[in-house]
N, C-alpha and C positions, 0 to 999 in steps of 0.2 A: 634755471633764468635769474640771471643778476637782478636783484632788488634795490638797490641802492650802492653809494660808496660813501666813503669818509671821506671830508675835507671840512679843513679850517678848524677841529675841532667837534665838528657838530656832523650830523648824520645828513648827507645830502640827497635829495630824492634826484636820481637820472631819467629826465624824460626819454622816453623810447618811442622813437616813430613806430608806426603801426608795420611799415615793412621789415626792422630789425627785430622787431616781436615776433613775426611769423616767421623768421628765422630761428631766432632762440628757442620759441616752441617746438621748431620741427628737430630740435636736437633729443625732444623729450619724446616727441610722439609723431605719428604719420604726418604727412605733410599737409594732405587733406584735411585732416582734423585740425591740425593747427590753425590752418587758416581759417577754418569755419568756427574756431571759438576766437580768432582775431576779430572778424567779422562781427560777432555776437556781442562781445566785451566793448567793444569800438562804435559799433552801431554802423558800420560802414558795408557797404558791397564789394565783391569782387574787383569790381571796377576801380571804385576807390583805392583800394587795397595797390593796384598796380600805378594807376595812373599819381595817386601822392604817397609813396610811401613815407614820406618824411612829416605825414601828420602826425602830431604827438597824442600817446595814451597817457591821460589824468592819472596822477599817482592812485587812486581808488580803481581804474580802469587796468589798471598794470598788476595789482596786488590781486584782483577779482580772477586776472588771465592767470596768473603763476598759480591760483590755489586749482581753477579749473585744469589747468593742465596737469597738475600732479595726479589729481582725481582722475582722469583720462588716461595716463601713464600707469596706473594703478588697477586699471581695467574696468572703470565705471563707462558704460555705454555711453556713446556722444550724445543719443539722442536724451538722455535723463540731464546732461551736462545743458542742452540749448533748450531744453523743455518742448521740444516739438519735433516731428517725425514727417515724413511725407510719406503717403497713401496714396494710388492713385491718382495722382497729379495735383492732391491737395494736401496742404498742411495741415496735420492736425496736434492739440495738445497733447503731451503725454507726461506722466510721472512715475517714481518709482510703485504708486497704487494699480498700473495696468502695464501690460507687456507693451513691449516695441511694436508696431506693427511691422511686418515682413510682406516683403513684394509677392512671397508664394500665396498669401492669401488673398491677393487679387483676383487669381481663378476662380475662389469662390465666389466672389462678385460679378464674375463673368458669365458663370454658370447662371448665378440666378436672374439674371436679367434676360437671358436667353429665354428662361422658361415665363418668365412674369411680362415682358413686354408688352405682348398683344392683348392682355388682359384687362380691360376697361378700368378696374379700381381693384387691384390685387390686395390681398391681407396677408403680411408677411410678419414674421417675428423672427428676430435674432437672438439665440440663448447665449447667455455669456457673453454680453456683449462690451466688457470691456472699456477701452478707450470710446468704442461708440464707431470706429471705423468702419465695418460694415454696414450697420444700419443707417447710417449720416451719409455713406457713400453711396447706398441702394435709393435713400429718400432722393440725393442729388439726381441720379442716374434716370430714375423712376419717380416723377413728381407726382402722380396720382396715386400711386402706392399708399397704404397705410400702415406705416411701420410700428411695431412694437418692440422693445428691448430689454430683455432682462438680464438682471445681474445681482450676483448674491452683496458684492462687494459694496458698501457704501461710499469708501473712499473711490472707486471704480465709478461709480455712476455719476460723484459729483466731475469727474473729468468727462466723461461721456455727455452727460447735460452742457458742457461748456461746449463741448466741441457741435455739438446741434446747434447753439446759439450761434456758434463761429460761424457757422454755413449755412445760419438760416434755414434748418432742416426742421420740419416738424414730425418729431420722433416721439411715441410715449414711452415713456422711462419705467418700470416696474422692478420693485424690489424683490429678490427672491430666490429660491434655487429652482435652478430647468423651469419644468409646469406648473411648480405649486403656486405662481401668483397668477395664472391664466383660466383658473375655476374649468371651465366648459367651452371655452373660446374655442374656435376652429380657424385655419388660416391657410391660404393655397400655396403656402410655402414656407419651411423651416430651413432656417439656416444656424448652423452652429460652428462654432472654432472652439471647442472645448480642451480641457487639460488632456493630455494624452502621453504624455512620457511619462515610462514607468519610472517607480521612486528608485534610489540608488542607480540612475542610467548615468553614465559618466559624464556624459555629454551637458548633464544639469550644473556641472564644473567648468564647461567652457563658454568661451567666446561672449562673455560678460553675463550669462545668463543667472551666477549666483546672486548678480544685483536686482533682476526679475523678481515678482511675485512667484514665490513656490506654486501657490494654490490655485494659478492658473497656467503653469506648466506642467504639474503632474498630479493623480489622481490620487496619491498618497496612500496606496494600498501597498502594504508590505510584503514583497514576493509577488506583485503582481503585473500586468502586460500590459499597465496603461490605460487599458479601454472600459473602464469601470463608468467613468462619464458618458462615455458613446452608447454603452449599452442601455444606460438609463435613458437617455435621448430617442437612441432607436425602440425603445421598450413603449414608451409612453407615445409616441409620435403619432400613432394610429388615431387614438382620441382624440386629436386637437388637429388632424388633415380635414379639409374636403375630399369627396371624392375625387382621384384624377389631381391630388396636391403631391408636392413635392418635397422630400427632405434631402438636403446637401449637407455633409458633415467633413469639416476637414480635420488630417488623421496626418498620424506619423510617415516615416519613408516605407515602413515595412509592416503596415496595418491593412494595408487595403484589401488583402484577399480576406483577413478575419471581418474587416466591416461588412464588405458584400456577403459575409454569410449570416450576418447578423441581420442585414434587410431581407434575405430571402427567408430566413426562419420567420419575421415578422410578416411575412406576406404582401413585400411591396413586389412591384413588377417594374421592369426596364432597370434595375439594377446595372450599375456600371461603376467604373471608376474613371478619373480624369487626371492628365497629368501636368504639372507647374512648368515653369520657366525649364527647370534644371533636368525635366524627362521624367521627373518621379510621379508616383502615382500619390496624388496629394488630398483629392478629394475624392470620394463615394456618397452615391445616392441611389435613390429610389422613386417612383411613383406609387401613391396608394391606390388601389384599388377595393 
């Protein structure tokens, strides 16, 4: 993207319209990404971009767009550049301290709501809440629920709290690792989307994942199977579930059978796995008897 031109012995700024900026940015990145970056920098809508392409970017805005396009071209996820991402029809703040929410995780929310919507005041805990999208969404969809969210990373907790404020969701946030801050508390439902990618998995080098927090992606067990965190969650669930309470865990595309085995070994009933939007077994869980 051209930033300036020389003229009359001085460096003259070229005022670029938002339509032209979109065209230029599209030469370096995907056209949709380019459009979203222009809209973000210019604080305009898609309708503005189409109806008023001649609207000029300021020099500061243009320089900012150039920098963002370069970062996107280098593989940095668009959500981090925009500072937000959509999940379950709501927009959430994100930063490099948290994972970018994926549509697959919406299945975890659907399953949780199916099991809790008829309880008068269900108690739910979200382990490893990250940006808080699951906890906040559950509170928005099930206002009577008492939601607790646990997270080890202080930076992630700050993002999660901001998202709760953004959506006026009364969620209790606790700092700590998995069950450690819960003492002897029990719940009707435990949900978790823990790290489940095995260390050294080549997928960690693809699709922008090198920019995301590795501690939220992989259990970091050398030579492991990616299930270390899930084992802790399944193994400790019985001490924190009411009778007939549910545990629901998101996991990797090839881990459903192993997670079901762990659930059976711990004495869970009604053990099952559920498919995500791509037809992959993405969530497994069971009822505590």
